[in-house]
C-alpha positions as CSV (number, residue, x, y, z in Angstrom):
1,X,0.0,0.0,0.0
2,X,1.2,3.5,-0.8
3,X,2.5,5.0,2.5
4,X,0.8,8.3,1.7
5,X,-2.6,6.9,1.1
6,X,-5.3,7.9,3.6
7,X,-7.7,5.1,2.8
8,X,-6.2,2.8,5.4
9,X,-5.8,5.5,8.1
10,X,-9.0,7.4,7.7
11,X,-11.9,4.9,8.0
12,X,-14.2,7.3,9.8
13,X,-15.5,10.8,9.3
14,X,-13.4,13.2,11.3
15,X,-14.4,16.5,13.0
16,X,-11.8,19.3,12.9
17,X,-11.7,21.9,15.7
18,X,-9.9,25.3,15.8
19,X,-8.3,26.7,19.0
20,X,-11.3,29.2,19.1
21,X,-13.7,26.3,19.4
22,X,-12.3,25.6,22.8
23,X,-12.5,21.8,22.7
24,X,-10.1,20.4,25.2
25,X,-9.3,17.0,26.6
26,X,-8.1,16.1,30.0
27,X,-5.5,13.4,29.5
28,X,-4.0,11.2,32.2
29,X,-0.6,9.6,31.6
30,X,0.5,6.7,33.8
31,X,2.3,8.0,36.9
32,X,1.9,11.7,35.8
33,X,-0.4,14.5,36.5
34,X,-3.3,15.0,34.1
35,X,-2.7,17.5,31.2
36,X,-5.5,19.6,29.7
37,X,-4.9,20.6,26.1
38,X,-6.6,21.3,22.8
39,X,-8.2,18.6,20.7
40,X,-7.6,19.2,17.0
41,X,-9.8,16.5,15.5
42,X,-11.9,13.6,16.6
43,X,-13.6,10.5,15.0
44,X,-15.2,7.4,16.3
45,X,-11.8,5.7,15.9
46,X,-9.6,8.2,17.7
47,X,-8.4,11.8,18.1
48,X,-5.5,14.2,17.7
49,X,-4.4,16.6,20.4
50,X,-1.5,19.0,20.7
51,X,1.1,19.4,23.3
52,X,3.7,22.1,23.9
53,X,6.9,20.8,22.4
54,X,8.5,20.9,25.9
55,X,6.0,18.3,27.1
56,X,6.4,15.7,24.4
57,X,9.3,14.0,26.2
58,X,6.5,12.7,28.4
59,X,4.9,10.7,25.6
60,X,6.1,8.2,23.0
61,X,4.5,6.2,20.2
62,X,2.8,3.1,21.7
63,X,2.1,4.8,25.1
64,X,-1.3,4.2,26.7
65,X,-3.1,7.0,28.3
66,X,-6.6,7.9,29.4
67,X,-9.0,10.5,28.1
68,X,-10.6,11.5,31.4
69,X,-13.1,13.9,29.8
70,X,-13.7,16.5,27.1
71,X,-14.3,20.1,27.9
72,X,-16.0,22.7,25.7
73,X,-19.0,20.8,24.3
74,X,-21.5,19.1,26.6
75,X,-22.6,16.8,23.7
76,X,-19.3,15.0,24.1
77,X,-19.8,14.2,27.8
78,X,-20.2,10.5,26.8
79,X,-16.4,10.4,26.0
80,X,-15.0,10.0,29.5
81,X,-12.4,7.5,30.9
82,X,-11.6,6.3,27.4
83,X,-8.3,4.4,26.9
84,X,-6.0,5.7,24.1
85,X,-2.9,4.4,22.4
86,X,-0.5,6.9,20.8
87,X,-0.2,6.0,17.1
88,X,2.0,8.9,15.9
89,X,3.7,12.1,17.0
90,X,4.3,15.0,14.6
91,X,7.0,17.3,16.1
92,X,8.3,19.9,13.7
93,X,10.9,22.4,15.0
94,X,9.2,25.5,13.6
95,X,6.0,24.9,15.5
96,X,5.4,25.6,19.2
97,X,3.3,22.4,19.6
98,X,3.5,18.8,18.5
99,X,0.5,16.9,17.2
100,X,-0.3,13.6,18.9
101,X,-2.5,11.0,17.1
102,X,-4.3,8.4,19.2
103,X,-6.6,5.5,18.7
104,X,-9.4,4.6,21.0
105,X,-8.8,1.3,22.7
106,X,-11.4,-1.1,24.2
107,X,-14.2,1.4,23.4
108,X,-17.7,0.1,23.9
109,X,-19.9,-0.2,20.8
110,X,-22.4,2.1,22.4
111,X,-19.8,4.8,22.6
112,X,-18.8,4.3,19.0
113,X,-22.4,4.6,18.0
114,X,-22.8,7.8,20.0
115,X,-19.7,9.2,18.4
116,X,-20.8,8.4,14.9
117,X,-24.2,10.0,15.6
118,X,-22.4,13.1,17.0
119,X,-20.3,13.4,13.8
120,X,-23.3,13.0,11.6
121,X,-25.3,15.6,13.6
122,X,-22.4,18.1,13.5
123,X,-21.9,17.5,9.8
124,X,-25.6,18.4,9.2
125,X,-25.4,21.5,11.4
126,X,-22.1,22.5,9.8
127,X,-20.8,23.8,13.2
128,X,-17.4,22.3,12.7
129,X,-15.5,21.1,9.7
130,X,-16.1,17.4,8.9
131,X,-14.2,15.3,6.4
132,X,-14.5,11.8,5.3
133,X,-10.8,11.4,4.5
């Protein structure tokens, strides 16, 4: 498979957030204090958040963490205490923040269904940017 193809990586519709949207996640790393930071995008399969580049030493590909909760949109209250696995880290020197891509782990089907419904509802309202890629 072409390593630049999105077909394998993007199975689900994804919602993109701006900093102004104020969607934040509270993430708990093993043996560390929780970190609250912006969520950049979200799908029923996972999410991307950003960390200050000074904080990325705390995280590595393959790490497991917990999404304790999402702040900034009450409709996402069902996403709490969700296990995540870090799938990739994008750390470019000319940015202040690094992007962290995570996959949901052991997520109940009921939560997947709620997430897919949320994405469809948001897509129809055009509140945030939604892409199928």
